FISE-55791 format. One record per atom (N, C-alpha, C): atom name; residue number from 1; y, z, x. Coordinates in pm, whole numbers. Atoms other than C-alpha are relative to their C-alpha. Layout:
! FISE-55791
{atomo->CA; num->NUM; c2->Y; c3->Z; c1->X}
...
END
This chain:
! FISE-55791
{atomo->N; num->1; c2->9; c3->-20; c1->140}
{atomo->CA; num->1; c2->-10934; c3->-2766; c1->6042}
{atomo->C; num->1; c2->192; c3->49; c1->-50}
{atomo->N; num->2; c2->-140; c3->26; c1->76}
{atomo->CA; num->2; c2->-10592; c3->-2789; c1->5811}
{atomo->C; num->2; c2->11; c3->172; c1->-80}
{atomo->N; num->3; c2->-52; c3->-138; c1->84}
{atomo->CA; num->3; c2->-10441; c3->-2456; c1->5669}
{atomo->C; num->3; c2->118; c3->-51; c1->-76}
{atomo->N; num->4; c2->-170; c3->51; c1->67}
{atomo->CA; num->4; c2->-10067; c3->-2395; c1->5526}
{atomo->C; num->4; c2->13; c3->123; c1->16}
{atomo->N; num->5; c2->-99; c3->-162; c1->-26}
{atomo->CA; num->5; c2->-9794; c3->-2184; c1->5606}
{atomo->C; num->5; c2->89; c3->-36; c1->-112}
{atomo->N; num->6; c2->-60; c3->-53; c1->131}
{atomo->CA; num->6; c2->-9571; c3->-2059; c1->5313}
{atomo->C; num->6; c2->121; c3->64; c1->21}
{atomo->N; num->7; c2->-181; c3->-95; c1->-39}
{atomo->CA; num->7; c2->-9163; c3->-1965; c1->5341}
{atomo->C; num->7; c2->15; c3->6; c1->-131}
{atomo->N; num->8; c2->-44; c3->-40; c1->120}
{atomo->CA; num->8; c2->-9085; c3->-1772; c1->5049}
{atomo->C; num->8; c2->88; c3->128; c1->15}
{atomo->N; num->9; c2->-132; c3->-91; c1->-42}
{atomo->CA; num->9; c2->-8749; c3->-1560; c1->5039}
{atomo->C; num->9; c2->-15; c3->11; c1->149}
{atomo->N; num->10; c2->-39; c3->11; c1->-138}
{atomo->CA; num->10; c2->-8757; c3->-1428; c1->5372}
{atomo->C; num->10; c2->-146; c3->27; c1->61}
{atomo->N; num->11; c2->128; c3->-1; c1->-24}
{atomo->CA; num->11; c2->-9154; c3->-1431; c1->5400}
{atomo->C; num->11; c2->-40; c3->-141; c1->72}
{atomo->N; num->12; c2->54; c3->109; c1->-27}
{atomo->CA; num->12; c2->-9357; c3->-1646; c1->5614}
{atomo->C; num->12; c2->-146; c3->14; c1->31}
{atomo->N; num->13; c2->150; c3->-24; c1->22}
{atomo->CA; num->13; c2->-9747; c3->-1683; c1->5579}
{atomo->C; num->13; c2->-81; c3->-110; c1->18}
{atomo->N; num->14; c2->110; c3->104; c1->-26}
{atomo->CA; num->14; c2->-10028; c3->-1866; c1->5740}
{atomo->C; num->14; c2->-143; c3->60; c1->-50}
{atomo->N; num->15; c2->168; c3->-23; c1->74}
{atomo->CA; num->15; c2->-10358; c3->-1920; c1->5545}
{atomo->C; num->15; c2->-58; c3->-98; c1->56}
{atomo->N; num->16; c2->88; c3->75; c1->-40}
{atomo->CA; num->16; c2->-10645; c3->-2043; c1->5724}
{atomo->C; num->16; c2->-129; c3->-41; c1->-44}
{atomo->N; num->17; c2->122; c3->26; c1->87}
{atomo->CA; num->17; c2->-10956; c3->-2180; c1->5595}
{atomo->C; num->17; c2->-147; c3->90; c1->14}
{atomo->N; num->18; c2->80; c3->-96; c1->4}
{atomo->CA; num->18; c2->-11148; c3->-1868; c1->5642}
{atomo->C; num->18; c2->-23; c3->71; c1->-145}
{atomo->N; num->19; c2->42; c3->-67; c1->128}
{atomo->CA; num->19; c2->-11062; c3->-1774; c1->5307}
{atomo->C; num->19; c2->15; c3->-140; c1->-98}
{atomo->N; num->20; c2->0; c3->72; c1->92}
{atomo->CA; num->20; c2->-11103; c3->-1986; c1->4981}
{atomo->C; num->20; c2->153; c3->27; c1->-70}
{atomo->N; num->21; c2->-117; c3->-77; c1->99}
{atomo->CA; num->21; c2->-10744; c3->-1984; c1->4821}
{atomo->C; num->21; c2->88; c3->-108; c1->-43}
{atomo->N; num->22; c2->-65; c3->71; c1->83}
{atomo->CA; num->22; c2->-10478; c3->-2112; c1->4655}
{atomo->C; num->22; c2->178; c3->65; c1->-8}
{atomo->N; num->23; c2->-108; c3->-51; c1->46}
{atomo->CA; num->23; c2->-10116; c3->-2105; c1->4550}
{atomo->C; num->23; c2->21; c3->-30; c1->-121}
{atomo->N; num->24; c2->-26; c3->-1; c1->101}
{atomo->CA; num->24; c2->-10017; c3->-2049; c1->4204}
{atomo->C; num->24; c2->94; c3->60; c1->-41}
{atomo->N; num->25; c2->-121; c3->-61; c1->80}
{atomo->CA; num->25; c2->-9699; c3->-2078; c1->3993}
{atomo->C; num->25; c2->-49; c3->34; c1->-158}
{atomo->N; num->26; c2->67; c3->-23; c1->162}
{atomo->CA; num->26; c2->-9818; c3->-1878; c1->3658}
{atomo->C; num->26; c2->144; c3->-15; c1->-114}
{atomo->N; num->27; c2->-80; c3->-64; c1->74}
{atomo->CA; num->27; c2->-9567; c3->-1852; c1->3382}
{atomo->C; num->27; c2->-55; c3->85; c1->-115}
{atomo->N; num->28; c2->67; c3->-114; c1->150}
{atomo->CA; num->28; c2->-9579; c3->-1585; c1->3118}
{atomo->C; num->28; c2->158; c3->-31; c1->-80}
{atomo->N; num->29; c2->-139; c3->-13; c1->89}
{atomo->CA; num->29; c2->-9335; c3->-1598; c1->2836}
{atomo->C; num->29; c2->76; c3->129; c1->8}
{atomo->N; num->30; c2->-58; c3->-132; c1->15}
{atomo->CA; num->30; c2->-9262; c3->-1246; c1->2870}
{atomo->C; num->30; c2->91; c3->65; c1->109}
{atomo->N; num->31; c2->-63; c3->-29; c1->-156}
{atomo->CA; num->31; c2->-9198; c3->-1219; c1->3233}
{atomo->C; num->31; c2->24; c3->-131; c1->93}
{atomo->N; num->32; c2->-36; c3->140; c1->-48}
{atomo->CA; num->32; c2->-9111; c3->-1572; c1->3333}
{atomo->C; num->32; c2->-115; c3->-21; c1->104}
{atomo->N; num->33; c2->45; c3->77; c1->-67}
{atomo->CA; num->33; c2->-9231; c3->-1751; c1->3657}
{atomo->C; num->33; c2->-66; c3->108; c1->104}
{atomo->N; num->34; c2->79; c3->-67; c1->-75}
{atomo->CA; num->34; c2->-9481; c3->-1551; c1->3890}
{atomo->C; num->34; c2->-99; c3->-63; c1->92}
{atomo->N; num->35; c2->49; c3->68; c1->-93}
{atomo->CA; num->35; c2->-9552; c3->-1710; c1->4240}
{atomo->C; num->35; c2->-156; c3->113; c1->60}
{atomo->N; num->36; c2->73; c3->-89; c1->-72}
{atomo->CA; num->36; c2->-9930; c3->-1597; c1->4381}
{atomo->C; num->36; c2->-45; c3->-92; c1->113}
{atomo->N; num->37; c2->66; c3->68; c1->-83}
{atomo->CA; num->37; c2->-10096; c3->-1677; c1->4684}
{atomo->C; num->37; c2->-118; c3->103; c1->63}
{atomo->N; num->38; c2->84; c3->-71; c1->-4}
{atomo->CA; num->38; c2->-10406; c3->-1556; c1->4672}
{atomo->C; num->38; c2->-145; c3->-67; c1->72}
{atomo->N; num->39; c2->120; c3->85; c1->-57}
{atomo->CA; num->39; c2->-10776; c3->-1633; c1->4828}
{atomo->C; num->39; c2->-136; c3->101; c1->-22}
{atomo->N; num->40; c2->111; c3->-80; c1->8}
{atomo->CA; num->40; c2->-11142; c3->-1522; c1->4839}
{atomo->C; num->40; c2->-49; c3->-7; c1->138}
{atomo->N; num->41; c2->75; c3->27; c1->-126}
{atomo->CA; num->41; c2->-11333; c3->-1430; c1->5158}
{atomo->C; num->41; c2->-151; c3->38; c1->-27}
{atomo->N; num->42; c2->131; c3->-3; c1->29}
{atomo->CA; num->42; c2->-11709; c3->-1447; c1->5162}
{atomo->C; num->42; c2->-69; c3->-40; c1->-111}
{atomo->N; num->43; c2->68; c3->54; c1->88}
{atomo->CA; num->43; c2->-11954; c3->-1483; c1->4937}
{atomo->C; num->43; c2->-136; c3->102; c1->-35}
{atomo->N; num->44; c2->60; c3->-152; c1->39}
{atomo->CA; num->44; c2->-12143; c3->-1257; c1->4682}
{atomo->C; num->44; c2->38; c3->94; c1->-52}
{atomo->N; num->45; c2->-86; c3->-176; c1->9}
{atomo->CA; num->45; c2->-12157; c3->-908; c1->4681}
{atomo->C; num->45; c2->90; c3->15; c1->96}
{atomo->N; num->46; c2->-103; c3->-63; c1->-131}
{atomo->CA; num->46; c2->-11963; c3->-918; c1->5013}
{atomo->C; num->46; c2->124; c3->-56; c1->-54}
{atomo->N; num->47; c2->-176; c3->43; c1->52}
{atomo->CA; num->47; c2->-11627; c3->-1119; c1->4834}
{atomo->C; num->47; c2->77; c3->112; c1->-8}
{atomo->N; num->48; c2->-161; c3->-124; c1->-5}
{atomo->CA; num->48; c2->-11318; c3->-966; c1->4911}
{atomo->C; num->48; c2->120; c3->-115; c1->-82}
{atomo->N; num->49; c2->-102; c3->35; c1->96}
{atomo->CA; num->49; c2->-11017; c3->-1073; c1->4672}
{atomo->C; num->49; c2->122; c3->30; c1->81}
{atomo->N; num->50; c2->-159; c3->-38; c1->-125}
{atomo->CA; num->50; c2->-10720; c3->-1079; c1->4915}
{atomo->C; num->50; c2->117; c3->-113; c1->-81}
{atomo->N; num->51; c2->-169; c3->8; c1->65}
{atomo->CA; num->51; c2->-10317; c3->-1153; c1->4815}
{atomo->C; num->51; c2->74; c3->-16; c1->129}
{atomo->N; num->52; c2->-81; c3->20; c1->-84}
{atomo->CA; num->52; c2->-10078; c3->-1246; c1->5010}
{atomo->C; num->52; c2->155; c3->8; c1->-2}
{atomo->N; num->53; c2->-127; c3->-46; c1->81}
{atomo->CA; num->53; c2->-9779; c3->-1263; c1->4797}
{atomo->C; num->53; c2->-55; c3->-35; c1->-137}
{atomo->N; num->54; c2->33; c3->-27; c1->130}
{atomo->CA; num->54; c2->-9767; c3->-1186; c1->4431}
{atomo->C; num->54; c2->149; c3->65; c1->-73}
{atomo->N; num->55; c2->-137; c3->-9; c1->8}
{atomo->CA; num->55; c2->-9379; c3->-1188; c1->4319}
{atomo->C; num->55; c2->0; c3->-107; c1->-122}
{atomo->N; num->56; c2->-94; c3->65; c1->132}
{atomo->CA; num->56; c2->-9174; c3->-1274; c1->4004}
{atomo->C; num->56; c2->110; c3->-108; c1->84}
{atomo->N; num->57; c2->-152; c3->108; c1->-56}
{atomo->CA; num->57; c2->-8944; c3->-1583; c1->4096}
{atomo->C; num->57; c2->100; c3->3; c1->-102}
{atomo->N; num->58; c2->-144; c3->23; c1->76}
{atomo->CA; num->58; c2->-8593; c3->-1638; c1->4004}
{atomo->C; num->58; c2->38; c3->-111; c1->-1}
{atomo->N; num->59; c2->-52; c3->157; c1->-50}
{atomo->CA; num->59; c2->-8366; c3->-1927; c1->3945}
{atomo->C; num->59; c2->57; c3->-22; c1->102}
{atomo->N; num->60; c2->-89; c3->50; c1->-135}
{atomo->CA; num->60; c2->-8263; c3->-2106; c1->4224}
{atomo->C; num->60; c2->-87; c3->65; c1->131}
{atomo->N; num->61; c2->76; c3->-18; c1->-178}
{atomo->CA; num->61; c2->-8538; c3->-1952; c1->4483}
{atomo->C; num->61; c2->-96; c3->-126; c1->-33}
{atomo->N; num->62; c2->85; c3->174; c1->-3}
{atomo->CA; num->62; c2->-8766; c3->-2237; c1->4599}
{atomo->C; num->62; c2->-143; c3->54; c1->90}
{atomo->N; num->63; c2->105; c3->-64; c1->-101}
{atomo->CA; num->63; c2->-9129; c3->-2220; c1->4836}
{atomo->C; num->63; c2->-6; c3->-143; c1->41}
{atomo->N; num->64; c2->46; c3->105; c1->-87}
{atomo->CA; num->64; c2->-9197; c3->-2429; c1->5137}
{atomo->C; num->64; c2->-138; c3->9; c1->34}
{atomo->N; num->65; c2->142; c3->13; c1->-49}
{atomo->CA; num->65; c2->-9554; c3->-2556; c1->5188}
{atomo->C; num->65; c2->-4; c3->-105; c1->83}
{atomo->N; num->66; c2->-6; c3->118; c1->-136}
{atomo->CA; num->66; c2->-9636; c3->-2716; c1->5520}
{atomo->C; num->66; c2->-171; c3->-1; c1->13}
{atomo->N; num->67; c2->102; c3->14; c1->-53}
{atomo->CA; num->67; c2->-9982; c3->-2799; c1->5589}
{atomo->C; num->67; c2->-30; c3->-9; c1->146}
{atomo->N; num->68; c2->15; c3->-15; c1->-122}
{atomo->CA; num->68; c2->-10090; c3->-2737; c1->5916}
{atomo->C; num->68; c2->-155; c3->-9; c1->65}
{atomo->N; num->69; c2->129; c3->-6; c1->-114}
{atomo->CA; num->69; c2->-10358; c3->-2766; c1->6238}
{atomo->C; num->69; c2->-6; c3->141; c1->15}
{atomo->N; num->70; c2->36; c3->-134; c1->-51}
{atomo->CA; num->70; c2->-10509; c3->-2416; c1->6173}
{atomo->C; num->70; c2->-84; c3->27; c1->117}
{atomo->N; num->71; c2->70; c3->-77; c1->-108}
{atomo->CA; num->71; c2->-10708; c3->-2424; c1->6483}
{atomo->C; num->71; c2->120; c3->58; c1->107}
{atomo->N; num->72; c2->-105; c3->-33; c1->-69}
{atomo->CA; num->72; c2->-10362; c3->-2349; c1->6639}
{atomo->C; num->72; c2->58; c3->128; c1->-35}
{atomo->N; num->73; c2->-58; c3->-90; c1->38}
{atomo->CA; num->73; c2->-10294; c3->-2087; c1->6422}
{atomo->C; num->73; c2->-90; c3->192; c1->-34}
{atomo->N; num->74; c2->91; c3->-136; c1->55}
{atomo->CA; num->74; c2->-10389; c3->-1707; c1->6306}
{atomo->C; num->74; c2->53; c3->46; c1->-107}
{atomo->N; num->75; c2->-49; c3->-26; c1->133}
{atomo->CA; num->75; c2->-10396; c3->-1615; c1->5969}
{atomo->C; num->75; c2->77; c3->139; c1->-19}
{atomo->N; num->76; c2->-73; c3->-97; c1->39}
{atomo->CA; num->76; c2->-10135; c3->-1385; c1->5819}
{atomo->C; num->76; c2->-88; c3->123; c1->-38}
{atomo->N; num->77; c2->61; c3->-158; c1->94}
{atomo->CA; num->77; c2->-10285; c3->-1044; c1->5696}
{atomo->C; num->77; c2->34; c3->17; c1->-141}
{atomo->N; num->78; c2->13; c3->-12; c1->135}
{atomo->CA; num->78; c2->-10334; c3->-1018; c1->5335}
{atomo->C; num->78; c2->75; c3->149; c1->17}
{atomo->N; num->79; c2->-61; c3->-119; c1->4}
{atomo->CA; num->79; c2->-10110; c3->-757; c1->5186}
{atomo->C; num->79; c2->-90; c3->81; c1->-100}
{atomo->N; num->80; c2->52; c3->-69; c1->82}
{atomo->CA; num->80; c2->-10396; c3->-641; c1->4956}
{atomo->C; num->80; c2->-88; c3->-94; c1->-1}
{atomo->N; num->81; c2->130; c3->85; c1->-20}
{atomo->CA; num->81; c2->-10763; c3->-694; c1->4985}
{atomo->C; num->81; c2->-98; c3->72; c1->-65}
{atomo->N; num->82; c2->115; c3->-90; c1->59}
{atomo->CA; num->82; c2->-11034; c3->-542; c1->4754}
{atomo->C; num->82; c2->-107; c3->-102; c1->-42}
{atomo->N; num->83; c2->99; c3->86; c1->-2}
{atomo->CA; num->83; c2->-11351; c3->-617; c1->4669}
{atomo->C; num->83; c2->-47; c3->-76; c1->-161}
{atomo->N; num->84; c2->11; c3->107; c1->94}
{atomo->CA; num->84; c2->-11442; c3->-903; c1->4443}
{atomo->C; num->84; c2->-80; c3->55; c1->-120}
{atomo->N; num->85; c2->103; c3->-23; c1->118}
{atomo->CA; num->85; c2->-11548; c3->-805; c1->4086}
{atomo->C; num->85; c2->-76; c3->-94; c1->-68}
{atomo->N; num->86; c2->75; c3->106; c1->68}
{atomo->CA; num->86; c2->-11818; c3->-1005; c1->3983}
{atomo->C; num->86; c2->-34; c3->-47; c1->-122}
{atomo->N; num->87; c2->-7; c3->-83; c1->121}
{atomo->CA; num->87; c2->-11770; c3->-912; c1->3628}
{atomo->C; num->87; c2->155; c3->-8; c1->-48}
{atomo->N; num->88; c2->-160; c3->-25; c1->67}
{atomo->CA; num->88; c2->-11375; c3->-931; c1->3578}
{atomo->C; num->88; c2->43; c3->29; c1->-105}
{atomo->N; num->89; c2->-43; c3->-21; c1->124}
{atomo->CA; num->89; c2->-11359; c3->-936; c1->3226}
{atomo->C; num->89; c2->-59; c3->81; c1->-87}
{atomo->N; num->90; c2->29; c3->-87; c1->69}
{atomo->CA; num->90; c2->-11465; c3->-642; c1->3095}
{atomo->C; num->90; c2->112; c3->58; c1->-121}
{atomo->N; num->91; c2->-163; c3->-49; c1->106}
{atomo->CA; num->91; c2->-11188; c3->-613; c1->2773}
{atomo->C; num->91; c2->-100; c3->30; c1->-85}
{atomo->N; num->92; c2->94; c3->-45; c1->170}
{atomo->CA; num->92; c2->-11245; c3->-440; c1->2467}
{atomo->C; num->92; c2->54; c3->-102; c1->-94}
{atomo->N; num->93; c2->-41; c3->86; c1->76}
{atomo->CA; num->93; c2->-11219; c3->-630; c1->2170}
{atomo->C; num->93; c2->177; c3->20; c1->-37}
{atomo->N; num->94; c2->-141; c3->-27; c1->20}
{atomo->CA; num->94; c2->-10841; c3->-497; c1->2120}
{atomo->C; num->94; c2->88; c3->-100; c1->102}
{atomo->N; num->95; c2->-56; c3->81; c1->-111}
{atomo->CA; num->95; c2->-10794; c3->-647; c1->2483}
{atomo->C; num->95; c2->-8; c3->-132; c1->-40}
{atomo->N; num->96; c2->-14; c3->108; c1->-4}
{atomo->CA; num->96; c2->-10936; c3->-952; c1->2399}
{atomo->C; num->96; c2->98; c3->-61; c1->-121}
{atomo->N; num->97; c2->-96; c3->78; c1->122}
{atomo->CA; num->97; c2->-10696; c3->-1015; c1->2059}
{atomo->C; num->97; c2->118; c3->7; c1->62}
{atomo->N; num->98; c2->-139; c3->-18; c1->-45}
{atomo->CA; num->98; c2->-10373; c3->-896; c1->2255}
{atomo->C; num->98; c2->13; c3->-118; c1->95}
{atomo->N; num->99; c2->-31; c3->125; c1->-40}
{atomo->CA; num->99; c2->-10484; c3->-1180; c1->2495}
{atomo->C; num->99; c2->-1; c3->-138; c1->-62}
{atomo->N; num->100; c2->-35; c3->167; c1->87}
{atomo->CA; num->100; c2->-10515; c3->-1473; c1->2255}
{atomo->C; num->100; c2->92; c3->44; c1->-89}
{atomo->N; num->101; c2->-191; c3->-6; c1->36}
{atomo->CA; num->101; c2->-10178; c3->-1320; c1->2106}
{atomo->C; num->101; c2->35; c3->-47; c1->103}
{atomo->N; num->102; c2->-109; c3->28; c1->-171}
{atomo->CA; num->102; c2->-10004; c3->-1339; c1->2454}
{atomo->C; num->102; c2->-58; c3->-214; c1->-42}
{atomo->N; num->103; c2->19; c3->160; c1->-19}
{atomo->CA; num->103; c2->-10201; c3->-1710; c1->2481}
{atomo->C; num->103; c2->75; c3->-65; c1->-117}
{atomo->N; num->104; c2->-31; c3->79; c1->124}
{atomo->CA; num->104; c2->-10116; c3->-1836; c1->2120}
{atomo->C; num->104; c2->165; c3->25; c1->-26}
{atomo->N; num->105; c2->-161; c3->57; c1->-67}
{atomo->CA; num->105; c2->-9726; c3->-1744; c1->2196}
{atomo->C; num->105; c2->48; c3->-92; c1->29}
{atomo->N; num->106; c2->-24; c3->87; c1->-79}
{atomo->CA; num->106; c2->-9733; c3->-1914; c1->2456}
{atomo->C; num->106; c2->-6; c3->-113; c1->-74}
{atomo->N; num->107; c2->89; c3->192; c1->33}
{atomo->CA; num->107; c2->-9919; c3->-2252; c1->2335}
{atomo->C; num->107; c2->138; c3->8; c1->-166}
{atomo->N; num->108; c2->-123; c3->12; c1->115}
{atomo->CA; num->108; c2->-9641; c3->-2186; c1->1999}
{atomo->C; num->108; c2->106; c3->-82; c1->32}
{atomo->N; num->109; c2->-146; c3->31; c1->-95}
{atomo->CA; num->109; c2->-9353; c3->-2175; c1->2262}
{atomo->C; num->109; c2->25; c3->-145; c1->47}
{atomo->N; num->110; c2->-9; c3->155; c1->-72}
{atomo->CA; num->110; c2->-9461; c3->-2491; c1->2443}
{atomo->C; num->110; c2->37; c3->-96; c1->-99}
{atomo->N; num->111; c2->-36; c3->95; c1->134}
{atomo->CA; num->111; c2->-9499; c3->-2669; c1->2111}
{atomo->C; num->111; c2->107; c3->-44; c1->-55}
{atomo->N; num->112; c2->-155; c3->0; c1->31}
{atomo->CA; num->112; c2->-9165; c3->-2596; c1->1998}
{atomo->C; num->112; c2->75; c3->-108; c1->61}
{atomo->N; num->113; c2->-43; c3->66; c1->-102}
{atomo->CA; num->113; c2->-9047; c3->-2732; c1->2309}
{atomo->C; num->113; c2->-32; c3->-104; c1->1}
{atomo->N; num->114; c2->33; c3->122; c1->12}
{atomo->CA; num->114; c2->-9221; c3->-3019; c1->2329}
{atomo->C; num->114; c2->42; c3->-84; c1->-138}
{atomo->N; num->115; c2->-70; c3->57; c1->133}
{atomo->CA; num->115; c2->-9111; c3->-3102; c1->1945}
{atomo->C; num->115; c2->140; c3->-23; c1->3}
{atomo->N; num->116; c2->-130; c3->71; c1->19}
{atomo->CA; num->116; c2->-8770; c3->-3081; c1->2033}
{atomo->C; num->116; c2->47; c3->-88; c1->91}
{atomo->N; num->117; c2->-17; c3->107; c1->-103}
{atomo->CA; num->117; c2->-8801; c3->-3310; c1->2323}
{atomo->C; num->117; c2->-49; c3->-146; c1->-68}
{atomo->N; num->118; c2->71; c3->104; c1->51}
{atomo->CA; num->118; c2->-8964; c3->-3529; c1->2086}
{atomo->C; num->118; c2->-148; c3->-66; c1->28}
{atomo->N; num->119; c2->112; c3->-6; c1->-48}
{atomo->CA; num->119; c2->-9278; c3->-3536; c1->2265}
{atomo->C; num->119; c2->-139; c3->-7; c1->-81}
{atomo->N; num->120; c2->140; c3->-28; c1->108}
{atomo->CA; num->120; c2->-9518; c3->-3446; c1->1983}
{atomo->C; num->120; c2->84; c3->-29; c1->-140}
END
């Protein structure tokens, strides 16, 4: 089976197929870039939300990702494990509006950048 090895800063982690996992780089206009290496282990009521890396990224930093033969590897221990909330979006109307406002802010910023480059 295949897994992956990630090198970020001084950390090196191995994630095996025991987890439904992802490597994601998020962009938030107020915080910049954030790297997340996360996964879910198990199903239904027994599902666990796991994180190996959740960190802001800075200019000049890089990530190395290598696909590996996971049969020969031991999965790194997650830094955070919690029960997966089956209904994660329990937001008040005010929180929903704040979320929408943030999405619109990001949209308008991206739209302005694309117009400046002549894409739109």
